[in-house]
C-alpha positions in Angstrom: 96.8 96.1 114.8 100.6 95.9 114.5 102.1 93.9 117.2 105.5 95.2 118.6 106.6 92.5 120.9 108.1 90.2 118.4 109.9 93.3 116.9 111.3 94.2 120.4 112.4 90.7 120.9 114.6 90.5 117.7 115.9 94.1 118.3 116.8 93.3 121.8 118.6 90.1 120.9 120.7 92.0 118.2 121.6 94.7 120.7 122.8 92.0 123.1 124.8 90.4 120.2 126.3 93.9 119.6 127.5 94.1 123.2 129.1 90.6 122.9 130.8 91.8 119.7 132.3 94.8 121.5 134.3 92.4 123.8 136.9 91.7 121.2 138.0 95.4 120.6 137.5 96.1 124.4 140.0 93.3 125.3 142.5 94.5 122.7 142.7 97.9 124.0 142.3 97.0 127.7 145.3 94.7 127.6 147.1 97.4 125.5 146.4 99.9 128.2 144.5 102.2 126.0 142.1 104.9 127.5 139.3 104.2 125.0 138.6 100.7 126.6 136.6 102.7 129.2 134.3 103.9 126.3 133.8 100.3 125.1 133.1 99.2 128.8 130.3 102.0 128.9 128.9 101.0 125.7 128.8 97.3 126.6 126.8 98.1 129.8 124.4 100.4 127.8 123.9 97.8 125.1 123.4 94.9 127.7 120.9 97.1 129.7 118.9 98.0 126.5 118.9 94.6 125.0 117.7 92.9 128.1 115.0 95.5 128.6 113.7 95.1 125.3 113.6 91.2 125.7 111.8 91.5 128.9 109.4 94.0 127.5 108.6 91.5 124.6 107.5 88.9 127.1 110.4 86.5 126.2 109.2 83.0 125.7 111.1 79.9 124.7 110.9 78.5 121.1 110.8 80.0 117.7 108.7 82.6 116.3 107.7 84.3 113.0 107.3 87.8 111.8 104.5 89.1 109.6 105.4 91.2 106.7 104.7 94.5 108.4 106.6 93.4 111.4 109.6 92.5 109.1 109.5 96.0 107.6 109.6 97.7 111.1 112.3 95.3 112.4 114.6 95.9 109.5 114.2 99.6 109.6 114.8 99.7 113.4 117.8 97.5 113.1 119.7 99.7 110.7 118.6 103.0 112.4 119.0 102.0 116.2 122.0 99.6 116.2 124.2 102.4 115.0 123.3 104.4 118.1 125.0 101.8 120.3 127.8 101.1 117.8 128.7 104.8 117.8 129.4 105.0 121.6 133.0 103.6 121.4 133.8 105.8 118.5 133.4 108.9 120.7 136.7 107.8 122.3 138.3 109.2 119.2 137.1 112.6 120.0 134.1 112.6 117.7 130.8 114.2 118.5 127.8 111.8 118.8 126.7 113.0 115.3 130.0 112.3 113.8 130.2 108.8 115.6 126.7 107.8 114.4 127.7 108.8 111.0 130.8 106.6 111.2 128.8 103.7 112.7 126.0 104.1 110.0 128.7 104.0 107.4 130.2 100.9 108.6 126.9 99.0 109.3 125.7 99.8 105.8 129.2 99.0 104.4 129.3 102.6 102.8 132.9 103.4 104.0 132.5 107.1 104.1 134.4 108.3 107.0 135.0 111.3 109.3 137.9 110.0 111.1 141.5 111.3 110.4 144.8 110.1 112.0 144.0 106.4 111.5 147.7 105.5 111.4 148.0 106.3 115.1 144.4 105.3 116.3 144.1 102.7 119.0 144.0 99.2 117.5 140.7 98.3 119.2 138.9 101.3 117.6 140.2 100.2 114.1 139.1 96.7 114.8 135.5 97.8 115.9 135.1 99.8 112.5 136.1 96.7 110.5 133.9 94.4 112.7 130.9 96.7 112.2 131.4 96.5 108.5 131.8 92.7 108.5 128.7 92.2 110.6 126.8 94.8 108.4 128.0 93.0 105.3 126.7 89.5 106.2 123.5 91.2 107.5 123.0 92.7 103.9 123.5 89.3 102.4 120.8 87.7 104.6 118.6 90.9 103.8 119.1 90.4 100.1 118.6 86.7 99.9 115.8 86.0 102.5 114.2 89.2 103.6 113.9 91.6 100.5 112.4 88.9 98.2 109.8 88.1 100.7 109.0 91.9 101.1 108.9 92.3 97.3 111.1 95.3 97.5 112.6 96.8 94.3 112.0 93.7 92.1 113.8 91.4 94.6 110.8 89.1 94.4 112.3 87.6 91.2 115.0 86.0 93.4 112.6 84.4 96.0 114.0 81.0 97.0 112.4 77.9 98.4 113.6 79.3 101.8 111.5 82.5 101.4 107.9 81.9 102.6 105.5 83.3 99.9 102.8 83.8 102.5 102.5 86.6 105.2 105.1 84.9 107.3 108.8 85.9 107.2 111.9 84.2 108.2 110.1 80.8 108.8 112.5 78.4 106.8 115.7 80.6 106.2 118.0 79.2 108.9 119.7 76.4 106.8 120.4 79.1 104.1 121.8 81.4 106.8 124.1 78.6 107.9 125.4 78.4 104.3 125.8 82.1 104.0 128.0 82.1 107.2 130.1 79.4 105.8 130.8 81.2 102.6 131.2 84.6 104.3 133.7 83.4 106.9 135.6 81.2 104.3 136.1 84.2 101.9 137.1 86.5 104.8 139.7 83.9 106.0 141.1 83.2 102.6 141.4 87.0 102.0 143.2 87.5 105.2 145.7 84.8 104.3 146.4 86.1 100.9 146.9 89.6 102.2 149.3 88.5 104.8 151.2 86.3 102.4 151.5 89.3 100.2 153.1 91.5 102.8 150.5 93.0 105.1 150.8 92.7 109.0 148.4 90.4 110.5 146.4 93.2 112.0 146.1 95.0 108.7 145.4 91.7 106.8 142.5 90.9 109.1 141.1 94.4 109.0 141.3 94.7 105.3 139.9 91.3 104.6 136.8 92.1 106.5 136.5 95.4 104.6 137.0 93.7 101.2 134.6 90.9 101.5 131.9 93.1 103.2 132.6 95.8 100.4 132.9 98.3 103.1 136.2 99.9 102.4 137.4 101.2 105.7 141.0 101.1 106.1 143.6 101.2 109.0 145.4 103.9 107.3 144.5 107.5 106.2 146.0 106.7 102.8 143.7 103.8 102.4 145.0 101.0 100.2 147.5 103.4 98.8 149.5 103.1 101.9 150.8 99.7 100.9 152.1 100.7 97.4 152.0 97.1 96.4 150.6 96.0 92.8 150.1 92.3 94.0 148.0 93.4 96.9 145.9 95.6 94.6 145.4 92.6 92.2 144.4 90.5 95.2 142.1 93.1 96.4 140.4 93.3 93.0 139.7 89.5 93.2 138.2 89.7 96.6 136.2 92.9 96.1 134.6 91.3 93.1 133.9 88.1 95.1 132.0 90.2 97.8 129.9 91.8 95.0 128.8 88.3 93.6 125.5 86.6 94.5 126.1 84.5 97.6 123.5 82.0 96.3 125.8 81.3 93.4 128.7 80.5 95.8 126.4 78.2 97.8 125.0 76.4 94.7 128.5 75.9 93.5 129.8 74.4 96.8 126.8 72.2 97.2 127.6 70.8 93.7 124.3 71.6 92.1 126.0 73.6 89.2 128.8 75.9 88.5 126.7 79.0 89.2 129.5 81.1 90.1 130.7 81.0 86.6 127.5 80.6 84.6 125.1 82.8 86.7 123.7 85.6 84.3 124.5 88.3 86.8 128.0 87.2 87.3 128.7 87.1 83.5 127.1 90.5 83.0 129.0 92.1 86.0 132.4 90.7 84.8 131.9 91.9 81.2 130.9 95.3 82.5 133.9 95.8 84.7 136.3 94.4 82.1 135.0 97.0 79.5 135.1 99.9 82.1 138.7 98.8 83.2 139.9 98.7 79.6 138.5 101.8 78.5 139.4 104.0 81.5 142.9 102.3 81.8 143.7 102.8 78.1 142.5 106.4 78.3 144.5 107.0 81.5 147.7 105.6 79.8 147.3 107.8 76.9 146.2 111.1 78.5 148.6 111.0 81.4 151.5 109.2 79.7 151.4 106.2 82.2 152.7 102.8 81.3 149.9 100.7 80.1 150.4 97.9 82.7 150.3 100.4 85.6 147.3 102.3 84.1 145.2 99.1 83.7 146.1 98.0 87.3 145.2 101.2 88.8 142.0 101.3 86.7 141.1 97.8 87.6 141.5 98.4 91.4 139.8 101.7 91.6 136.9 100.9 89.3 136.4 97.5 91.0 136.5 99.5 94.3 133.8 101.8 93.1 131.7 99.4 91.1 131.4 97.0 94.0 130.7 99.9 96.4 133.9 99.1 98.5 135.4 102.4 98.5 139.2 101.6 98.8 141.3 104.1 96.9 145.0 103.5 95.7 145.3 107.1 94.3 143.3 110.2 93.5 141.6 109.1 90.1 140.4 112.6 89.8 143.7 113.6 88.4 143.3 111.1 85.4 141.2 113.5 83.3 137.7 114.4 82.6 136.7 111.1 81.0 138.0 109.1 84.0 136.0 111.3 86.5 132.9 110.9 84.3 133.4 107.1 84.2 133.9 106.9 87.9 130.8 109.0 88.6 128.7 106.7 86.4 130.1 103.7 87.9 129.1 104.8 91.3 125.4 103.9 90.5 126.3 100.4 89.2 126.5 98.4 92.4 127.0 94.6 92.6 124.7 91.5 92.3 121.6 90.6 94.1 122.3 88.9 97.3 125.7 90.3 97.6 127.2 92.7 100.2 127.5 95.5 97.5 125.0 98.4 97.2 124.1 100.5 94.2 121.4 99.8 91.6 122.5 96.2 91.1 123.4 94.7 87.7 120.2 92.6 87.4 117.9 95.7 87.2 120.0 97.1 84.5 119.9 93.8 82.7 116.1 93.5 83.0 115.5 97.1 82.1 117.5 96.6 78.9 115.4 93.5 78.1 112.2 95.5 78.7 113.5 98.3 76.6 114.3 96.0 73.6 110.8 94.5 73.9 109.1 97.8 74.0 111.0 98.8 70.7 109.9 95.7 69.1 106.4 96.2 69.9 106.5 99.6 68.5 107.5 98.1 65.0 105.1 95.1 65.4 102.3 96.0 67.9 100.6 92.6 67.6 103.6 90.7 68.4 103.6 88.9 71.9 106.9 89.1 73.6 107.9 87.2 76.8 110.5 88.8 78.7 112.6 86.3 80.7 115.7 86.6 83.0 117.9 83.6 83.3 115.1 80.8 83.6 112.7 83.0 85.1 109.8 84.8 83.5 109.8 88.6 84.4 106.1 89.7 85.0 104.8 93.1 85.0 105.1 93.5 88.7 108.8 93.1 88.8 109.1 95.6 85.9 106.9 98.2 87.8 109.0 97.5 91.1 112.4 98.1 89.3 111.1 101.4 87.6 109.6 102.6 90.9 113.0 101.9 92.5 114.9 104.0 90.0 112.4 106.8 90.3 112.7 106.7 94.1 116.6 106.9 93.7 116.5 109.7 91.3 113.9 111.8 93.3 115.9 111.1 96.6 119.1 112.1 94.9 117.6 115.4 93.7 115.9 116.2 97.1 119.0 115.4 99.2 121.3 117.4 96.7 118.9 120.4 97.0 119.0 120.1 100.9 122.8 119.9 101.0 123.1 122.9 98.6 120.8 124.8 100.9 123.3 124.0 103.7 126.0 125.9 101.7 127.8 122.8 100.0 128.9 123.3 96.4 127.3 121.4 93.7 129.9 118.8 93.2 130.3 118.0 96.8 126.5 118.0 97.4 125.7 115.7 94.4 128.6 113.3 94.8 128.0 113.1 98.6 124.4 112.1 98.0 125.1 109.6 95.3 128.0 108.0 97.0 125.9 107.6 100.2 122.8 106.5 98.6 124.8 103.8 96.6 126.9 102.9 99.8 130.1 103.6 97.8 132.1 105.7 100.2 134.5 108.3 98.5 132.6 111.0 96.3 134.2 113.6 94.0 135.8 116.9 94.5 138.4 118.2 96.9 136.3 117.7 100.1 134.7 114.2 99.8 136.8 112.7 96.9 139.2 109.8 97.2 141.8 112.1 98.7 139.4 113.7 101.3 136.7 112.7 103.8 133.4 113.8 105.2 134.8 115.3 108.5 134.5 119.1 107.4 130.9 118.9 106.3 128.2 120.6 108.5 126.7 118.2 111.2 123.3 118.7 109.6 124.6 117.5 106.3 126.2 114.4 108.1 122.6 113.6 109.6 121.1 113.8 106.1 123.9 111.6 104.5 123.7 109.0 107.4 119.9 108.7 106.6 120.8 108.5 102.9 123.2 105.5 103.6 120.5 103.7 105.6 117.8 104.5 103.0 120.0 103.3 100.1 121.1 100.3 102.0 117.4 99.2 102.6 116.5 99.8 98.9 114.3 102.9 99.8 110.8 101.3 100.2 111.8 99.4 103.4 111.7 102.8 105.2 109.5 104.7 102.8 106.6 102.1 103.4 106.6 103.0 107.1 105.7 106.6 106.1 102.3 105.6 104.8 99.1 105.6 106.9 98.2 102.2 105.6 101.2 100.7 107.3 100.1 101.4 110.7 96.4 100.6 110.2 94.6 97.4 111.1 
């Protein structure tokens, strides 16, 4: 029988942690005399009460503990669905309904960056800081999920990246704390470096800190309605390209490089494939943009590099409305929405390693059609890719396509036009942020969508962030038996 007490203990501890995190924006607005500080105070009390209650219910005991695989599935699902409930409470100070606030909080926690808020330029600083903090915490949570949890749960082919810190038995999280410390060092270091560079290039300290958290977490929330276009600074855009790209790289590669084991940050097969893909996209779209719209080639390449990197890394910043660049550019941006980053990064999407492995299997299949007797071993980097990984990746893609179709039909039934419905679903499932069209495109937001649609899309963000099967497995009767 599934034991819930360890699950309650983890969830309670994280809710208490969220209450502590709220203190920073609360103090910012309290000493600034802002009225929304009362919302933070109420949210802190609610989170403290709930967190303590859950810990007491779990029969809190001293010392460490472990979660079984089923408990890990349940814990992960509850974290990403329940935590946004409490994170949403302070956002209601901006006049949002609870559904809008939950959508915004879920978008932040999953580092999607889709927003329903307007008037950000005049919003209280504490509220803006809270959105950025949620993205930043969500981003590091995703890295831990991708490096320690998902490989052990064998979700979507992630078992290929099972490390020595991931227990291969039924026990989860048993030896991952050393790795988590290194993840924290890399994450904080990249964020601090990004904030310093942004400040040096002209951002205010507040903007630099907030946009650094958004860049490294590949979340994409800005402190301005015009997003990154507010700054109108080519040097800032090039700096953002570097840091968004860094956030989408495998953190294990950073750790291996820092520990002096090798130069994995430059030699990793994912990093090379990802860099080449982005360079090809940037060159193609940039040159086309320059020719079609009579834009100087330097400006066209910069705009293409910034906006394509933003979409490919699932960050969601925008410097301009790229829908005006022509049909080819719009098509390229839509396709790029699916790309995502590397495994064990803060980025969402399909992930580059899945595409690389599928290409290898496709080539092997074609070879076997010509020579049926030939034995072909498919490897990825130094690892042999077995049949289980192939099936897991194919099943992941089927789940993504089926969910995209289903949710698009649901939004269409609610009255949304096809472009808005499809692009909203795709951008939320892939945790990108802006979609296409006049409503949810880079020049719009999700504020005008029906509340029922926002509920569907909030669920889509969480479903895509947890790579589908982490939630889907809980819908099976076998999960709850025995």
